[in-house]
C-alpha positions, 0 to 999 in steps of 0.5 A: 462469486466474482469481485465487483470493481467497486470492491477494489477500494475495500482492499485498500480500506482493509490495508488501512485498518490493518496498518492502523491496528498495528500502530503504523500511523504513529510517530508522525506517520500518516497512512494515505490512500489513492495518492498520485506519484509522479515518476520519470521513466526513460525520460518520460513523465508518468504517474502511478496511482498508489492504493495505500502508503505510509508517509513520514513528512515527505518520504514514502516509507511503505507502498501497498498496491493491489495486484490488479491481475487478480482483481476478480478473485473471490477472496483477495484478503489472503494475498493482501495480508501476505504482501503487507506483512512482508513489506512491514517486516522489510520496513522494520528490519531495514537498517537505519542510516546514522 
């Protein structure tokens, strides 16, 4: 079974449901999808389209980006769960500034 390109959005939807279920949309945080982030790389202005992120005011706290090279795998959920879990653990255990 191959993954159709339309199913790419299902990975982001799954991440949103997972993050909401874990309570990451509380305390003024928002879970946003498919946002465009402007970047400057070696003096050139570029844009990155992010699949899912958690924002707090104007700060991005967590990014989730699907591995597009593995798009045609039949079951992308295990990779998504593993990567999202790792990033959440990093976010939770990151020391806060005074």
